[in-house]
C-alpha positions as CSV (number, residue, x, y, z in Angstrom):
1,M,-28.3,2.2,26.1
2,S,-26.0,-0.2,25.1
3,I,-22.8,0.9,22.9
4,D,-24.5,-1.3,21.0
5,D,-28.1,0.7,20.2
6,A,-25.7,4.1,19.9
7,Y,-25.6,3.2,16.6
8,Q,-26.9,3.9,13.6
9,V,-27.6,1.4,11.0
10,E,-26.9,3.3,7.5
11,R,-27.2,0.3,6.0
12,V,-26.9,-3.9,5.8
13,L,-23.7,-4.7,3.3
14,S,-24.5,-7.7,4.2
15,M,-25.4,-11.3,6.1
16,R,-25.1,-14.8,5.5
17,R,-24.6,-17.6,8.4
18,G,-25.2,-15.7,11.5
19,F,-22.1,-12.9,10.0
20,I,-23.2,-9.6,9.9
21,T,-21.9,-6.9,8.2
22,E,-23.2,-3.1,8.5
23,L,-22.3,0.3,7.3
24,V,-22.6,2.4,10.5
25,T,-22.7,6.2,12.3
26,L,-22.2,7.1,15.5
27,D,-23.3,10.8,16.8
28,G,-22.9,12.2,13.3
29,S,-19.4,10.6,12.8
30,G,-18.2,8.1,10.8
31,P,-19.1,6.1,8.6
32,F,-17.7,3.2,10.0
33,I,-17.9,-1.1,9.1
34,R,-19.4,-3.1,11.7
35,K,-18.9,-6.7,11.8
36,K,-21.1,-9.2,13.9
37,M,-20.1,-12.6,14.5
38,P,-20.9,-15.6,16.2
39,L,-19.3,-15.5,19.6
40,D,-17.8,-19.5,18.3
41,Q,-17.0,-18.6,15.0
42,T,-14.6,-15.6,16.2
43,N,-11.3,-15.9,16.9
44,R,-10.2,-13.2,19.5
45,A,-6.9,-13.6,19.4
46,V,-6.9,-12.2,15.6
47,W,-9.0,-9.1,16.5
48,A,-6.5,-8.3,19.5
49,L,-3.7,-8.5,17.4
50,L,-5.1,-6.6,14.2
51,A,-5.0,-3.2,15.9
52,S,-1.0,-3.7,16.5
53,C,-0.5,-4.5,13.0
54,G,0.4,-0.9,12.4
55,C,-0.6,-1.7,8.8
56,L,-2.8,1.2,7.3
57,R,-4.1,-1.0,4.3
58,L,-5.8,-3.3,6.9
59,P,-8.8,-2.7,9.1
60,Q,-8.2,0.0,11.5
61,V,-10.2,-1.3,14.8
62,V,-11.8,1.3,16.4
63,A,-14.1,-0.9,19.0
64,S,-15.3,-4.1,19.8
65,Y,-17.4,-5.5,22.4
66,E,-19.8,-8.7,23.2
67,L,-23.0,-8.7,22.7
68,P,-24.8,-12.1,24.4
69,D,-24.8,-13.9,21.0
70,K,-22.5,-11.8,18.8
71,Y,-18.6,-10.5,19.0
72,V,-19.0,-6.9,17.3
73,V,-16.1,-5.4,15.8
74,V,-16.4,-1.5,14.2
75,C,-13.8,-0.5,11.7
76,S,-13.1,2.6,9.7
77,C,-14.4,2.6,6.3
78,V,-12.6,2.8,3.3
79,P,-13.8,4.5,0.3
80,G,-13.6,2.8,-2.5
81,E,-15.3,0.8,-5.3
82,T,-13.9,-3.2,-4.6
83,L,-11.8,-5.5,-7.1
84,A,-15.1,-7.6,-7.8
85,T,-16.8,-4.9,-9.0
86,R,-13.6,-2.5,-11.4
87,L,-13.7,-6.8,-12.7
88,E,-16.9,-7.0,-13.8
89,Q,-17.3,-3.8,-15.4
90,R,-14.2,-3.9,-16.7
91,G,-12.8,-7.6,-17.4
92,R,-9.7,-8.7,-17.2
93,L,-6.6,-5.2,-15.8
94,T,-3.9,-3.9,-17.5
95,E,-1.0,-6.1,-16.0
96,P,0.4,-2.7,-14.9
97,E,-2.5,-2.1,-11.8
98,A,-2.6,-5.7,-11.7
99,V,0.7,-6.1,-10.7
100,G,0.3,-2.6,-8.3
101,I,-2.4,-4.2,-6.5
102,S,-1.0,-7.2,-5.9
103,L,1.9,-5.3,-4.5
104,D,-0.6,-3.8,-2.2
105,L,-1.8,-6.5,-1.0
106,C,1.2,-8.1,-0.2
107,E,1.9,-5.3,2.1
108,A,-0.6,-5.9,4.3
109,A,-0.4,-9.3,4.6
110,G,3.1,-9.0,5.3
111,S,2.5,-7.4,8.7
112,L,-0.7,-9.8,9.4
113,H,2.3,-12.5,8.8
114,A,4.4,-10.4,11.1
115,H,1.8,-11.0,13.9
116,G,1.2,-14.4,12.9
117,I,-2.0,-14.1,11.5
118,V,-3.0,-15.4,8.5
119,H,-6.4,-13.5,6.1
120,C,-7.6,-16.9,4.6
121,D,-10.0,-15.0,2.6
122,I,-8.0,-12.6,0.2
123,A,-10.5,-12.7,-2.9
124,P,-11.6,-10.1,-5.4
125,S,-14.9,-9.2,-3.3
126,N,-12.6,-8.6,0.0
127,I,-10.3,-6.4,-1.5
128,V,-11.4,-2.5,-1.7
129,L,-9.5,-0.2,-4.3
130,A,-9.0,3.0,-2.2
131,A,-7.8,5.9,-3.6
132,D,-4.6,4.9,-1.5
133,G,-4.7,1.7,-3.3
134,A,-5.7,-1.5,-2.0
135,H,-7.1,-2.9,0.8
136,P,-8.0,-6.2,2.0
137,I,-12.0,-6.1,4.4
138,D,-13.1,-9.0,6.1
139,M,-11.2,-10.3,8.4
140,G,-14.3,-12.8,9.3
141,I,-12.2,-16.2,9.1
142,A,-8.7,-14.8,9.6
143,R,-6.8,-16.6,12.1
144,M,-3.5,-17.4,13.8
145,M,-0.6,-19.8,12.6
146,S,-0.8,-21.4,16.0
147,D,-5.0,-22.5,15.5
148,P,-5.6,-26.1,14.4
149,V,-7.5,-26.9,12.1
150,P,-10.4,-26.0,11.9
151,P,-13.9,-28.2,12.8
152,Q,-15.3,-29.3,9.1
153,G,-18.3,-26.8,8.3
154,A,-16.5,-23.3,9.6
155,R,-15.9,-21.2,6.9
156,M,-12.9,-22.0,4.5
157,G,-12.4,-18.9,2.7
158,T,-14.0,-17.8,-1.4
159,R,-14.2,-20.9,-3.8
160,G,-11.1,-20.5,-6.5
161,Y,-9.4,-17.8,-3.9
162,A,-8.7,-20.1,-0.8
163,S,-5.5,-22.6,-0.4
164,P,-6.4,-26.1,-0.5
165,E,-5.4,-26.9,3.0
166,Q,-7.2,-24.5,4.2
167,C,-9.6,-26.9,4.5
168,F,-7.5,-30.2,6.2
169,A,-4.7,-28.6,7.8
170,A,-3.2,-25.7,9.9
171,A,-2.6,-22.4,7.6
172,D,0.5,-20.3,7.5
173,E,1.9,-17.4,5.1
174,R,2.0,-19.3,1.9
175,S,-2.0,-19.7,2.6
176,D,-2.3,-15.7,1.7
177,V,0.1,-16.3,-1.6
178,Y,-2.1,-18.4,-2.7
179,G,-4.7,-16.2,-2.2
180,I,-3.0,-13.1,-3.8
181,G,-1.5,-15.2,-6.7
182,R,-5.4,-16.0,-7.4
183,V,-6.3,-12.7,-7.4
184,L,-3.7,-11.5,-9.6
185,G,-4.5,-14.7,-12.4
186,A,-8.1,-13.8,-12.3
187,M,-6.9,-9.8,-12.8
188,V,-5.0,-10.6,-15.8
189,T,-7.2,-13.0,-17.3
190,G,-10.6,-11.1,-16.7
191,V,-11.9,-14.8,-15.5
192,H,-12.1,-16.3,-12.1
193,P,-9.7,-19.0,-11.4
194,D,-13.0,-21.7,-11.3
195,D,-14.1,-21.2,-14.6
196,E,-13.0,-23.5,-17.0
197,R,-11.0,-20.6,-19.5
198,Y,-8.8,-19.4,-17.0
199,A,-5.9,-22.2,-17.6
200,S,-6.2,-21.5,-21.2
201,L,-6.3,-17.8,-20.8
202,L,-3.3,-17.3,-18.5
203,A,-1.3,-19.8,-20.9
204,D,-2.4,-17.6,-23.8
205,E,1.5,-15.1,-24.4
206,S,-1.2,-12.9,-26.0
207,V,-3.0,-11.8,-22.4
208,V,-0.9,-13.0,-20.0
209,S,3.1,-12.3,-20.3
210,P,5.0,-15.6,-20.0
211,S,7.2,-14.0,-16.7
212,L,4.1,-13.5,-14.9
213,R,2.0,-16.4,-15.2
214,V,4.9,-18.5,-14.6
215,A,5.0,-16.4,-11.0
216,I,1.4,-16.5,-10.6
217,E,1.9,-20.6,-10.9
218,R,4.2,-20.4,-8.3
219,A,2.6,-18.6,-6.6
220,T,-1.1,-20.6,-6.9
221,A,1.1,-24.7,-6.3
222,F,-1.2,-26.9,-4.6
223,E,1.8,-28.0,-2.3
224,P,2.5,-25.2,0.2
225,S,6.4,-26.0,-0.1
226,S,5.9,-25.4,-4.1
227,R,5.1,-21.4,-3.9
228,Y,6.8,-18.4,-2.2
229,A,7.9,-18.8,1.5
230,S,6.1,-15.4,2.1
231,A,4.4,-12.3,1.1
232,D,7.7,-10.1,0.8
233,A,9.1,-12.5,-1.2
234,L,6.0,-12.7,-3.5
235,A,6.6,-8.7,-3.7
236,D,10.2,-9.1,-4.5
237,A,9.6,-11.5,-7.6
238,L,6.8,-9.3,-8.7
239,R,9.3,-6.2,-8.2
240,G,11.8,-7.9,-10.6
241,E,14.0,-6.8,-7.5
242,R,16.3,-10.1,-6.8
243,G,16.3,-11.2,-10.8
244,G,14.7,-14.1,-10.6
245,D,13.3,-16.3,-14.0
246,T,10.1,-15.3,-11.7
247,A,9.9,-11.5,-12.1
248,P,7.7,-10.1,-14.6
249,D,9.3,-6.5,-15.9
250,V,6.9,-5.0,-16.5
251,A,5.4,-1.6,-18.6
252,E,4.1,1.7,-16.4
253,K,0.8,2.0,-19.0
254,G,-1.0,-0.1,-20.6
255,G,2.5,-2.0,-22.1
256,R,2.5,-5.8,-22.2
257,A,5.3,-7.2,-19.6
258,R,7.8,-9.3,-21.3
259,K,10.9,-10.9,-19.4
260,V,14.2,-9.0,-19.6
261,P,18.0,-10.9,-19.4
262,T,18.7,-9.3,-15.5
263,A,21.6,-8.1,-17.1
264,K,19.7,-5.6,-18.8
265,P,17.3,-3.7,-17.0
266,L,13.7,-2.4,-19.1
267,V,14.1,0.7,-19.9
268,L,10.6,2.7,-20.7
269,P,8.7,6.1,-21.6
270,I,5.9,7.4,-20.2
271,V,3.1,8.6,-22.4
272,G,2.1,11.9,-21.6
273,I,3.9,12.1,-18.3
274,A,7.2,14.2,-17.8
275,M,9.6,12.2,-16.2
276,L,11.1,8.4,-16.7
277,C,10.7,5.6,-14.2
278,V,13.1,2.2,-14.6
279,V,10.9,-0.3,-14.3
280,G,10.6,-2.8,-11.4
281,V,10.4,-1.3,-8.5
282,V,7.4,2.1,-8.5
283,L,5.2,-0.7,-9.7
284,V,2.8,0.9,-6.8
285,A,2.6,4.0,-8.8
286,S,2.1,1.7,-11.8
287,G,-1.1,0.8,-10.1
288,L,-2.0,4.9,-9.0
289,L,-1.3,5.7,-12.8
290,G,-3.7,2.8,-14.1
291,R,-6.4,4.4,-11.3
292,K,-5.6,8.2,-12.1
293,A,-6.5,6.9,-15.5
294,D,-9.6,5.0,-15.1
295,A,-10.9,8.2,-13.3
296,N,-10.2,10.5,-16.0
297,R,-11.6,7.5,-19.3
298,G,-14.4,6.3,-17.3
299,Q,-14.8,3.0,-15.3
300,D,-15.2,1.3,-18.1
301,A,-12.0,2.6,-19.8
302,T,-8.9,-0.4,-21.0
303,F,-5.6,0.6,-22.0
304,A,-4.2,-0.3,-25.6
305,D,-1.5,-2.8,-25.8
306,D,0.6,-1.0,-28.5
307,E,0.4,2.6,-26.1
308,M,3.7,1.6,-25.0
309,Q,6.6,0.4,-26.8
310,D,9.3,-1.6,-24.5
311,E,13.1,-0.5,-25.3
312,V,16.2,-2.3,-24.0
313,D,18.8,-0.7,-22.1
314,D,22.3,-2.7,-22.9
315,S,24.6,-0.9,-19.7
316,P,24.9,-3.4,-16.7
317,T,23.0,-3.9,-14.3
318,S,24.1,-1.8,-11.1
319,T,24.3,-3.7,-8.1
320,G,21.5,-1.7,-5.4
321,V,21.0,1.3,-4.6
322,L,21.9,4.4,-6.7
323,E,21.7,2.7,-9.5
324,A,18.3,4.8,-10.9
325,L,20.4,7.7,-10.5
326,D,23.4,6.1,-11.9
327,M,22.1,5.7,-15.9
328,D,23.2,8.9,-18.8
329,D,20.0,9.0,-20.7
330,A,19.9,12.0,-22.9
331,S,16.9,12.4,-23.8
332,S,15.8,13.1,-20.0
333,G,18.5,14.6,-19.2
334,N,19.3,12.5,-15.7
335,D,23.1,12.7,-16.5
336,S,25.8,12.1,-13.5
337,T,26.0,16.2,-12.8
338,I,22.2,16.1,-12.0
339,A,22.8,13.0,-10.4
340,Q,25.4,13.7,-8.4
341,E,23.6,17.0,-7.3
342,A,20.4,14.7,-6.0
343,R,22.9,12.3,-3.8
344,E,24.3,15.5,-2.4
345,A,21.2,17.5,-2.1
346,L,18.3,15.0,-0.2
347,V,18.7,15.4,3.5
348,V,16.8,14.2,6.3
349,S,16.5,17.1,8.3
350,E,14.3,16.0,11.2
351,S,13.7,12.6,12.3
352,W,12.0,10.9,15.5
353,W,10.6,7.5,16.6
354,S,9.1,6.1,19.6
355,P,8.2,2.1,20.2
356,R,4.8,0.4,20.7
357,D,3.8,-3.1,21.7
358,N,4.5,-6.3,19.8
359,G,8.3,-5.1,18.7
360,Y,6.9,-1.9,16.2
361,F,7.7,1.7,16.2
362,E,6.5,5.0,14.9
363,Y,8.6,7.0,12.7
364,L,8.4,10.5,11.3
365,F,10.8,12.1,9.2
366,A,11.1,15.8,7.5
367,L,13.0,14.9,4.0
368,T,14.5,18.3,3.0
369,N,16.0,19.0,-1.2
370,T,18.3,20.9,-1.1
371,S,19.3,21.8,-4.6
372,D,18.1,24.6,-5.8
373,S,17.1,23.0,-9.2
374,V,16.6,19.6,-9.4
375,T,13.9,17.2,-8.5
376,V,14.1,13.9,-7.3
377,D,10.8,11.3,-8.2
378,Y,10.8,8.9,-5.6
379,P,12.8,9.5,-3.0
380,M,13.7,7.4,-0.4
381,V,14.4,7.5,3.3
382,R,15.7,4.7,4.8
383,I,14.7,3.4,8.1
384,T,17.0,1.1,10.1
385,G,16.0,-0.9,14.2
386,R,19.2,-1.9,15.3
387,D,19.8,-3.5,19.2
388,A,21.9,-2.6,21.7
389,A,25.3,-4.7,19.8
390,G,24.3,-2.5,17.3
391,A,22.9,-5.0,15.0
392,V,19.9,-5.1,12.5
393,V,16.7,-5.7,13.4
394,T,14.2,-4.2,11.0
395,T,14.7,-2.1,7.3
396,I,12.3,-0.2,5.9
397,E,12.2,2.8,2.9
398,D,9.7,5.2,2.8
399,G,9.4,7.7,0.9
400,V,7.0,10.5,-1.5
401,M,6.0,10.6,-4.8
402,A,8.8,13.8,-5.6
403,I,9.8,16.3,-3.8
404,A,11.0,19.6,-5.4
405,P,14.3,21.9,-5.0
406,G,14.0,24.0,-1.4
407,Q,10.9,21.9,-0.5
408,T,10.1,19.5,2.6
409,V,7.8,16.5,3.2
410,Y,6.9,14.9,5.8
411,K,5.7,11.2,6.5
412,F,4.8,9.3,8.9
413,G,4.6,5.7,9.7
414,I,4.7,2.2,11.7
415,R,7.4,-0.4,11.0
416,G,8.7,-3.5,13.7
417,S,9.7,-6.7,13.0
418,G,8.5,-8.0,16.6
419,T,11.9,-7.5,18.1
420,L,11.9,-3.8,19.1
421,P,15.1,-1.7,18.0
422,A,17.2,0.2,21.1
423,E,18.7,3.1,18.0
424,V,16.4,3.4,14.8
425,E,18.7,5.4,12.2
426,F,17.2,7.8,9.5
427,S,19.2,8.0,6.0
428,T,18.5,9.1,2.5
429,A,18.1,6.1,-0.4
430,L,17.2,7.2,-3.9
431,V,16.5,3.4,-5.2
432,T,15.7,1.4,-8.5
433,G,12.8,3.9,-9.8
434,S,14.5,7.1,-8.6
435,F,15.1,9.7,-10.7
436,A,16.6,13.2,-11.0
437,H,15.5,16.2,-13.7
438,E,15.4,19.6,-14.0
439,Q,12.3,21.3,-12.3
440,V,10.1,22.2,-15.3
441,D,7.1,23.7,-13.1
442,A,6.2,24.7,-9.6
443,P,5.5,21.8,-7.8
444,S,2.3,21.6,-5.5
445,A,1.7,24.2,-3.2
446,F,-1.3,23.3,-0.3
447,S,-2.6,25.2,1.9
448,I,-4.1,24.0,5.3
449,T,-6.9,25.5,7.7
450,G,-8.6,25.1,10.9
451,L,-6.5,22.2,12.1
452,N,-7.5,21.6,15.4
453,A,-7.6,18.7,17.8
454,S,-11.4,17.0,18.8
455,S,-11.8,14.3,21.4
456,G,-14.4,12.1,20.8
457,T,-14.7,8.7,22.0
458,F,-12.3,6.8,20.3
459,G,-10.0,9.2,21.0
460,T,-8.1,12.1,19.4
461,S,-8.7,13.2,16.3
462,F,-6.5,16.2,13.7
463,I,-9.3,17.9,11.9
464,G,-8.4,20.3,9.5
465,E,-9.7,21.6,5.7
466,L,-6.8,21.1,2.5
467,T,-6.7,23.8,-0.3
468,A,-4.9,23.5,-3.1
469,E,-3.6,26.4,-4.2
470,H,-1.9,24.8,-6.8
471,L,-1.4,21.5,-8.8
472,G,2.0,21.0,-10.6
473,S,2.9,17.8,-13.0
474,D,4.1,16.0,-9.1
475,A,0.1,15.9,-9.0
476,E,0.0,14.8,-12.8
477,I,-0.8,10.8,-11.3
478,A,-1.7,11.4,-7.8
479,S,-5.5,10.8,-6.9
480,S,-5.2,11.5,-3.1
481,A,-3.0,13.8,-0.5
482,A,-1.2,13.0,1.9
483,V,-1.5,15.2,5.1
484,T,1.1,14.5,8.1
485,V,0.2,16.3,11.3
486,V,3.2,16.9,13.3
487,L,2.9,17.0,17.2
488,R,5.7,18.9,18.9
489,D,6.8,20.1,22.5
490,E,8.1,23.1,23.9
491,A,11.2,22.7,22.4
492,G,10.4,22.3,19.1
493,A,11.0,19.3,18.6
494,I,8.7,16.5,17.5
495,V,7.0,13.9,19.8
496,G,3.9,12.3,17.5
497,G,2.0,12.9,14.1
498,T,0.3,10.6,12.2
499,T,-0.2,10.9,8.0
500,E,-3.4,10.2,6.9
501,Y,-5.3,10.5,3.1
502,C,-7.7,12.2,1.8
503,Q,-9.2,13.1,-2.2
504,L,-6.9,15.3,-4.0
505,P,-9.2,18.8,-4.1
506,S,-8.6,20.3,-7.4
507,E,-7.0,23.6,-8.1
508,G,-8.8,25.9,-5.5
509,E,-10.8,23.4,-4.4
510,T,-11.3,22.8,-0.3
511,V,-11.7,19.3,1.0
512,P,-11.7,18.2,4.9
513,F,-9.3,16.1,6.6
514,E,-9.5,13.9,9.7
515,S,-6.6,12.3,11.1
516,T,-7.1,9.6,14.1
517,P,-3.5,8.4,15.4
518,L,-3.3,5.5,17.5
519,E,-1.7,7.3,20.5
520,V,-1.6,11.0,21.2
521,P,1.5,12.3,23.8
522,V,1.5,15.4,25.1
523,Y,2.5,17.9,23.2
524,A,2.5,21.5,22.9
525,S,1.7,22.6,19.1
526,M,1.0,21.3,15.9
527,E,1.1,21.6,12.9
528,A,0.2,20.0,9.3
529,H,1.9,19.0,6.2
530,A,0.2,17.6,2.5
531,I,2.0,16.3,-0.2
532,P,-0.4,14.6,-3.4
533,W,0.0,11.0,-3.1
C-alpha cells in the first residue's frame, strides 16, 4: 500500500482545475489537510522552504510526496471558521477585530517574505480564524520572488484580492500587502472589494475611520511603489508605532477608530475588564477580545459603536520602551511606584537558543515576576541576535498576556532574519500596552497529567491532558491555552521545547493537548507549563 493509500479521506473540501483539497486522517491521528496539485503547476521551492519559515500561523507541513500526476502536501489542520464565513454571517467587523486579524496576516506574510515566498492569494476564503488568531492557508499558487511571470492561463489569485501585477509581472512583498489591505477593507466595510458599494462604504466616515481608510488605500494602491514596502511596514502603520499619517488608533472593544495627533496618545478604558491598555500596540489582544466576546454572544453578535468612549491623554508622547508604565492614571492605580516595581520585578530566569537552517534559530525563555503584589499585563522579553562583532542581526519582542506576583511563565518560538546570530540576548521589555497594577485575584492555575512522548510517522509528539484548576481575571480575554513543553538535560539545563495551543478548558474541565516540535534533541527530562492565551 502506498503512502497515499494509507490516508483515510474524511471529506473532500474542494476540487477545482486539478487541485484537490481533502480532510484526511492516518491510523486514527489527525485530522490533516491534504492538498494534491498538478505537477506542472507545483512550485516545489515554495513547499521546500515553507517548513523552515517557523511561523505557527502558516501551514505546518507534516509530509510531502509525489504521485505520477500530482504533487501532494499534507499539513496540520487548524480548527476554526474561515473569514469568509464570518463575514457572511456577521457582515462587517469592528475595526479592532479587523486590525487584529490583519496584524496576524502581516506576521505570517512577513515570515514568508523573509524566505523569498509570496502567498499571492490572501483572501477571506483562504484565512482560518482559530483560537490563537488568523491563519492564511492554501499556498497552492504561492511563488518565489525570483520566479518569472507565470504563463498565461495559470491561476492568478482570488478576484478582488489579487494584486494587479500578479497577472503581468513578478510578485514581491507588496503583492501580499495589497491582498492584506483588500481583506482589511472587506472586513470593515462588510462587502467584497469588487462590489459596487465598496468604494462608497470605504469613504463613509460613519463606516470606516479616516485614518484606517488612508492605511487601506495606501496598502491597495495600484502602483506597487505607492504601497507600504513590506508587511512589517503595514503592521507598523496599523499599530501606530511610527505615528505616521496612516496610523489608526483603535478602541479595544467596538469603539470607533479615530486618528489622534502623535503628541497625544489615545487612552481607552476597556468595558467589563478590570484593566487599562494603551491603544495602538496590543491590537492582537483586541482581536482576541472580539473573538471571546463573539463566543459568549453568539455568531451573529456585533458591537455597538457607543459601547466605548474615547478619551485623549494630554501628556506628551513617550519615546519608546517602558512608556506605558510611565503613565500616572489615578483611576487605575498605575502610579510611578507600581511602574518602578514592575520594572524591577520582571526577570528572565532561564533562556536557551539553538540555530536552525536558513538563518533562523529556536528559543525558549522563562519570565519570572519577583514582585509579591504587582501584576503586569502584556510583559515582553526582547530577544536580540548579534553577530560575532556584536552587531544586531535580528530582534523580536515576545511575551504573554499577563504575569502575576511570584509567577514564572515559559514561551518557545522561532526567529531569524536570514543571518544566523553568533549570540542571542534575552532581556525584559515593557512596551506600549504593558500595564502594571495591584493583583486583585489569584492567577489562573493549571495542572498537567499524563505527559509523555509518543513517536510516530512524523516524529515525536508530546501528549498530555490539561486541567484548569482555577481561572482568574487573566483568562477573561483568553480563548485558548498556550502549553509549553520544556526539555532538559541531566544537569537541568534547557535543551529544547515547543509551545502549542489548545482549547482553554472551563474551570475544573480537562482537555487533551498534543505538541509536535520540528526537532527533538537528546533530553533527560520533560515538563509542561500552561497559561491562558
